[in-house]
C-alpha positions in Angstrom: 118.0 86.1 121.5 120.2 89.4 121.5 119.1 92.0 119.1 121.0 92.2 116.0 122.1 95.7 116.5 123.7 94.6 119.6 125.0 91.5 118.3 126.4 92.2 115.0 126.9 96.2 114.3 130.8 96.8 113.8 132.6 99.8 112.4 133.0 98.2 109.2 129.2 98.4 109.0 126.9 96.1 106.9 129.8 93.3 106.8 128.8 92.3 110.4 125.2 91.5 109.4 126.4 89.0 107.0 128.6 87.6 109.6 125.4 87.1 111.8 124.0 85.2 109.0 126.7 82.8 109.0 126.9 82.1 112.4 123.1 81.6 112.5 123.1 79.2 109.7 125.6 76.9 111.5 123.0 76.3 114.2 120.8 73.7 112.6 120.5 72.0 109.4 118.3 72.9 106.7 115.0 71.4 106.3 114.5 69.9 103.3 111.2 68.6 101.9 111.1 64.7 101.5 110.6 64.2 97.6 106.9 64.2 96.5 105.9 61.0 94.9 105.2 61.0 91.2 106.8 64.5 90.7 108.1 64.8 87.0 111.5 65.6 86.5 112.6 69.2 85.4 115.5 69.8 82.7 118.4 71.7 84.0 120.7 73.5 81.7 123.9 75.3 82.9 124.7 78.1 80.4 126.9 81.3 80.2 125.3 84.6 80.0 127.4 87.5 78.5 126.5 90.9 80.5 127.5 94.0 78.5 126.7 95.6 82.2 129.7 94.0 83.6 132.1 94.5 80.8 135.0 96.8 81.7 134.9 96.5 85.3 137.9 97.9 87.3 137.8 94.5 89.4 138.4 92.3 86.8 134.8 90.4 87.3 134.0 88.2 84.4 131.3 89.5 82.0 130.4 86.0 81.1 128.3 84.6 84.0 127.0 81.2 84.8 123.6 80.6 85.1 121.4 77.9 86.2 117.8 77.2 84.3 115.4 75.0 85.2 112.8 74.2 82.7 109.5 72.6 83.9 108.7 69.0 83.3 106.4 69.8 80.2 108.9 72.6 78.2 110.4 69.7 76.2 107.0 68.2 74.4 104.8 71.1 74.9 106.3 73.0 72.0 103.6 75.6 71.8 103.6 76.6 75.4 105.5 79.8 76.8 106.2 80.4 80.5 106.4 82.7 83.2 110.1 83.0 84.7 111.1 83.2 88.1 114.6 84.8 88.7 116.3 83.8 92.3 119.4 85.5 93.9 121.8 83.6 95.8 123.2 85.1 99.1 126.8 86.2 100.1 129.7 83.8 100.1 127.8 81.2 97.8 127.4 81.2 94.1 124.6 79.9 91.9 125.8 76.5 92.4 125.9 76.6 95.9 122.4 78.2 96.0 120.8 75.4 94.0 122.2 72.9 96.8 120.7 75.2 99.5 117.5 75.2 98.2 117.7 71.8 96.9 116.7 72.5 93.2 115.3 70.9 91.3 113.8 68.5 93.6 111.8 71.2 95.4 110.9 72.9 91.9 109.6 69.6 91.0 108.1 69.1 94.6 106.0 72.6 94.2 104.8 71.4 90.5 103.5 68.2 91.8 101.8 69.7 94.6 99.9 71.9 92.4 101.9 74.9 91.6 101.7 75.9 87.6 104.7 75.3 85.7 107.5 77.8 85.4 110.7 78.4 84.4 113.3 79.3 87.4 116.3 80.9 86.7 119.7 81.0 89.0 122.3 83.7 88.2 125.9 83.5 89.6 126.5 87.0 91.0 129.6 86.2 93.1 132.7 88.3 93.0 136.2 88.1 94.1 135.1 89.3 97.4 132.2 86.9 97.6 129.4 89.0 96.6 128.4 91.9 94.5 125.2 93.0 96.4 123.4 93.2 93.2 124.7 96.8 92.9 125.8 99.2 90.0 129.5 100.0 90.4 132.6 100.8 88.2 134.8 98.8 90.3 132.7 95.5 90.4 130.6 96.1 87.0 126.7 96.8 87.1 125.1 93.8 88.4 121.7 95.3 89.0 121.6 95.9 85.2 123.1 92.4 84.8 120.0 90.8 86.2 117.1 93.4 85.1 118.3 93.8 81.8 121.3 91.6 80.4 119.9 88.4 82.1 116.2 88.8 81.1 116.8 89.9 77.9 119.0 86.6 77.3 116.4 84.3 78.8 113.4 85.8 76.8 115.8 85.4 73.5 116.7 81.8 74.4 113.7 80.3 76.2 109.8 80.1 75.3 108.9 82.8 77.8 106.1 84.9 78.5 108.1 88.3 77.9 106.3 91.0 80.1 106.6 92.1 83.4 103.3 90.4 84.9 105.0 86.7 84.1 108.5 87.6 85.7 109.2 87.0 89.4 112.1 87.8 91.6 113.2 86.4 94.5 116.4 86.4 97.0 117.9 85.2 100.0 119.9 87.1 102.3 122.2 89.1 100.1 120.0 88.0 97.3 116.7 89.4 99.6 118.6 92.8 99.5 119.4 92.5 95.7 115.6 91.7 95.3 114.6 94.4 97.7 117.1 96.9 95.6 115.9 95.7 92.1 112.6 95.3 92.9 112.1 98.9 93.9 114.0 100.1 90.9 112.7 98.0 88.4 108.6 97.3 88.4 108.8 97.7 84.6 110.7 94.3 84.6 109.2 92.6 87.3 105.7 91.7 88.4 105.7 90.0 91.7 108.5 90.0 94.4 109.4 87.5 97.2 112.2 88.8 99.7 113.6 85.8 102.0 115.7 86.8 105.3 117.0 90.1 103.5 120.3 91.4 104.9 121.6 95.2 104.9 118.2 96.8 105.0 119.3 99.6 107.3 122.3 101.8 107.3 123.9 101.2 110.2 127.4 102.0 111.9 129.3 102.3 114.9 128.8 100.0 118.1 129.4 96.4 118.0 130.6 93.7 120.5 133.7 94.2 122.8 135.5 97.4 123.7 135.9 100.4 121.2 139.5 99.9 121.0 138.7 96.1 119.9 136.7 97.4 117.0 139.1 100.2 116.0 141.7 97.6 116.1 139.7 95.5 113.6 139.3 98.3 111.2 142.6 99.0 111.3 143.6 95.5 110.5 141.1 95.6 107.5 142.9 98.9 106.2 146.4 97.5 106.5 145.2 94.2 104.8 144.1 96.3 101.9 146.8 98.8 101.5 149.3 95.8 101.3 147.6 94.0 98.5 148.8 94.7 95.0 145.4 93.3 93.5 141.8 92.2 94.3 142.8 88.7 94.1 145.3 89.1 96.5 143.3 91.1 99.1 140.8 88.1 98.9 143.5 85.6 99.3 144.4 86.8 102.8 140.6 87.5 103.5 138.9 84.5 103.7 135.0 84.0 104.1 133.3 86.8 105.8 136.5 88.7 106.5 135.9 89.9 102.8 132.7 91.4 103.4 134.3 95.0 104.0 135.6 94.9 100.8 132.7 93.7 99.1 130.5 96.6 100.5 133.4 98.9 99.7 133.5 97.9 96.1 129.8 97.6 95.5 129.0 101.2 97.4 132.0 103.2 97.5 133.8 102.5 94.1 136.6 105.0 93.5 138.4 104.9 89.8 141.4 107.0 91.0 142.2 104.6 93.8 143.9 101.6 92.4 144.9 98.8 92.5 141.5 98.0 94.3 139.4 100.9 93.2 137.3 101.3 96.4 137.2 103.3 99.6 137.1 101.9 103.0 134.6 104.0 105.4 137.3 104.0 108.0 140.9 105.5 108.3 143.0 104.7 111.2 140.1 103.1 112.6 138.1 106.2 112.3 134.8 106.6 110.4 135.0 108.9 107.4 131.6 110.3 107.1 131.6 110.7 103.3 132.2 107.1 102.6 129.8 106.1 105.5 127.2 108.1 103.9 127.9 106.4 100.5 127.2 102.8 102.3 124.3 104.1 104.0 122.6 105.5 101.0 122.4 101.8 99.6 120.2 100.6 102.4 116.7 99.9 101.4 115.0 101.5 104.5 116.8 104.5 103.6 115.6 105.0 100.4 112.5 103.1 99.9 110.2 106.3 100.2 111.5 107.4 97.0 110.2 104.0 95.4 106.4 103.9 96.8 104.9 104.6 93.2 107.1 101.7 91.9 106.1 99.4 94.7 102.7 100.0 94.3 102.8 98.7 91.0 103.4 95.0 91.9 101.1 92.5 91.7 102.2 91.1 95.0 105.0 91.4 97.5 105.9 89.1 100.4 108.7 88.5 102.7 109.8 85.9 105.3 112.4 85.9 108.0 113.1 83.2 110.7 112.2 84.2 114.3 115.7 83.2 115.6 117.4 85.4 112.8 118.7 88.8 113.9 117.6 90.1 110.4 114.1 89.8 111.3 114.3 93.2 113.1 114.8 95.3 109.9 112.7 92.9 108.1 109.7 93.9 110.4 110.6 97.7 110.0 110.3 96.9 105.9 106.9 95.1 106.3 105.8 98.2 108.8 107.0 100.9 106.4 105.2 99.1 103.5 102.2 98.8 105.4 101.9 102.7 106.3 101.9 103.4 102.5 99.2 100.9 102.0 101.0 98.5 100.1 99.7 95.1 100.5 102.4 92.8 101.5 102.5 89.0 103.1 105.0 89.1 106.0 105.8 85.7 107.8 108.0 85.2 110.8 108.7 81.1 110.5 110.4 78.9 113.4 114.1 79.0 112.6 117.2 80.7 111.8 118.6 82.7 109.1 119.1 79.5 106.7 117.4 76.5 108.8 114.1 76.5 106.4 115.4 77.7 103.2 114.9 74.8 101.0 111.1 74.2 102.6 110.1 77.5 102.0 111.3 77.7 98.6 109.1 74.7 97.6 106.2 75.1 99.9 106.1 79.2 100.0 108.1 80.8 97.1 107.0 78.8 94.5 103.1 78.7 95.3 103.4 82.4 95.8 104.5 82.8 91.9 102.1 80.3 91.0 99.5 82.5 92.5 100.7 86.0 91.5 102.5 85.8 88.2 100.6 85.8 84.9 100.6 82.5 83.1 99.2 83.8 79.6 100.2 86.1 77.0 97.0 88.6 77.4 97.2 89.0 81.5 97.7 92.7 82.2 
C-alpha cells in the first residue's frame, strides 16, 4: 500500500485525505454483524435541536439540526432509570441519516446490548454543511459546530431525556471526519465527556505540498478550485458545481480560514493563482490535532479511557499511529487497534463489537460515580 503522504497529499491540503477515504471505502463492502437472536428493540426518535452556537453564521447553515436518538429497550418501561449517553459523530460527505446506515443502527446497538453491553442512549447529530462537512469546528462562516456538540446538543439531551448528566456518563465517538471531531472536541472538553473512542480519524496532521502527478497538474487543480470559488455568487452555487469530494477544499477553508470581510463565500483558500499562501496554510495547519495536542495533555489525562482504531489498508493509519505513540510518550493510557480492512470496511462491526462494549466498560452507570 502506498503511504498516505505519497498517495493523498495535494496543494489543497487536507481535502486529499478525504478523497483517499472515499476511494478506500469503495474497495470492499462493510462488514455487518448478523442480528443477535433475542435482541430487544431500541426506540428511534428523529428530532430537531436548535443550536444558538450555529445561529447567524455567514454561510447560512441552519441552526435547527437533525438529530437521531436511540433509546435502549428498557427506557420505555423502566421509568425511574437514568442512562449514560454516547454521542456518535459522522464523517465527511454524509449526514446523520446516512451515518446510521453505515453503522447499521439500531441493529448494532441492539446486538451490543444483547451480547452484554449495559444499556445506554446513543445520539447521532447531523453536522453536514453546504460543502458536506463542518469538521466540528468553530467558525463565523459555518457556525460553531464544536459548541453545538459540546454544549447545545448535550444540554438539550440532558433536558429532554432521562440521562445521567455528568461527564463520567458521557462518551464521544466519531469516524473519519467524525474521528477528527472526537479528537478535537475531546481534547478541549474533558469537562463534558468522560471517555473517547476515535475511529479512523482524518486530518490529524498539518499537511501541504506534494501530491500525485506533476507539479503543474497540482497547480492547475488549485487554480480550478479558485476559479470555481471566484465565479460563485453564493455557497449554494459553489456547492452545486463542486459535487462530492470536490467540495472538500471549500469545507476546510470555511471551517478553518473564515473571513467575514470576504463575501459571498466568507473564507480564504490556501492558494492564489495556484501558489500556497503561507498565512492561510498556517490557519489550516493550526487545526490539525497532532500540531496542537501537546497543549491539551492535561485535559486528555482526565479521561477515564481513550481508544482508537484504524484499518491496516487505510492510509490514515499513519497519522493514527503517530497520535497513539504521542499519547504513549505522555503516559496517557490509550487503546489502539489496527484491524484488517479499509477505511469503512468494518465500521458497523466495530461499532457493535468494540465501540459499544468500550463505553459499557468505561462510562459511569450510576448517579454517584466520580
